[in-house]
N, C-alpha and C positions, 0 to 999 in steps of 0.2 A: 491770459490763462495761466501761464507759468507763475507769474507773480501772485495771482489770486490763490493758486494751489499751495505755494510755499507759505503765504500769509495765513491760510487756513490751518496748516500744520502748526505754525508758530503760535497762533491764537489758542488752539486746542491744547497744546502742550503747556502753555502758560496757565490756562484755566486749571488744568489737572495739578500742576505743581503748586499753584496758589492754594488749592484745596488740601493737597497732601501735606504741605508744610506751613499752612496758615500764613502765607506771604501776602504782602500788600502791593509789591512792585513786580513788574515783569522780570523774568530771568532769561527767557528765550528770545533771541533776536535773529532776524534774518540778516546775516552779515558774514563777510569772510572771517576767518579765524583771527587774522591780524587786521588792525584798523589802518586808516590812511597814514598814520604816523609809524607804521611797521611795529606796532606794539600789540601784544596779546592782552586785550582788556580782560581783567580778572572778574571772577564771580559771575559768570554768565554761561549760557548754553548758546552755542553758535549753530545756526542752520545755514549751511552753505551749499549752493548749487555746484555740483561736480561735473555733470554732463547730462545730455539728453539722448534719447534714441526712439525709434519708432517701434511700437508694439505690432507684431505681425500675427498674433493669435486671433485677433478679431476679423482678419481678412479685410477686403475693401468692398464697399458697396456704394452704388450711386443712388442716393435717396430720390425717390420719385413719389409725388403725392398729387391727388386729384384736387384741382382748384375750382373747377366748375364741372358741369355735366359734359362739357365738350373738350376740356383742356386739362393737361397735367403739367406740373413743373418739375424740372430736373435740376438738382443741385450738385455742387462739387462734393466728392466724398469727404467725410470727416476724417481726421487723423487721430489715431490713438497713439499717444506718446508715453514713454516712461521717463521719469526725472530721477537722476541719482543725486542724493544729498548726503552730506557728511554732517552728522550731529556730534558736536564736540563739547565736552564739559570743561570749560577753561577756568580753573581755580588756581590760586597761588600754590607754590610747592608745599607749604605747610598744611594745606587743606586737601591733600591728595585723597585721604580716606573719605572726606565729604564728597569729593567729586565722583568717586566710585559709587557711593551710596546714591547720589543723584542720578548717575547713569543707570543704575539698577532700577530706580523708580521710572525713569523714562522708558526703559525696555519693557517694564511691566505694563505701562500704559499702551505701548504699541502692540504688545502681545494680546492684550485684552480688547484692543480696538483696531483690528487689521484693516477695517474699511472706515475712512473718515468722510463725513458729509457736512456740507454747510447747512445752517439751519433752514434755508429755503430750498435745499436739495438741488441747487443749480450746479454745485460742484461736488463730485464724489470720486474717490480714488482708493485703491488698495495700497497698503504700505507693507513692505517686507524687507527683512535684513538681506544684505549682500555680503557674501564671504570674500574677503581679500586676503591674499597671501602676505607674509611679512614683507616681501619685496614690493608688492603693490602698495601696501600701507606706507612703507618708507618713501616710495616715490611720491605718493600723494602728500605726505607731510613735508617732503622736500619742496614741492610746489607751493605749499602753504607757508613756507618761510622757515622750515626747520623746527626742531623741537617735537614734542609729542604730548598730547593731552588725551585722556580717556575719551574714546569716540567709537562710533560705528557708522558704517555706510548703509543707507537704506534706498530702496527703489520705490518710488511712487508710481504705481502702474495704472493704466487705463485713464490717463488724463486726456480728455477729448478736446481737440481743436476743431471747431465747426462754426464758420461764419454764417452759414445758412443762406448764402447768396444764391439767388436763382440764376442758373446758367442758361436755361432754355425753357420756353413754353411750347408744348407739343400738343397737337390735336389728338383726341382719343378716337381710335378706329374701332368700329363694331364689326362683328362677324359678317353682317350683311354688307357693310362697306367694302370689305375685302372680296366678297363674292361678286360684286357688281363688275369688277374689272375682268372677271374670267368669263369667257363665252364658252358655250358648249362646243367642244370640238366635233367636226364632222367625221363620221367614220371613214376610214380609208378603204379604198377598194383594191 
């Protein structure tokens, strides 16, 4: 689910940038800011996983559904997660102005599309900016290998993890079933 969610974000950003700038090739990649050779690959937008957390706003429920007239199924509760991602525009030093323009276009896309959905609607999540202090940003870029590129952190909210495995099949009890076990008590004297 995490990969599919980040891939959906990457695909939709690529589509938007291709339309906005009449591009033929992808610019947005799901990758760390630095590659395996410890190099910042130029002229790209990096979508990098920074962290995960559990959403508590939705609460926890144990889904239960009727599967026949006499039985129900109970499943494990689904998890609602949020995924923190860093979107970085990695251009060469001489193209700093272009990287700022590209970041502005990306921010416009996210502001106009705060909820992203896959075409089949199997994946849907909200996206919102996350404020980081200068110290937090410096720490984050230190982890990424130093340097700094125009970037912003975003939280992808309400990503659902639900395998829908059946945990238990239970009989359905009717009101009359419950009353059968109760006998009328004799009045006490």
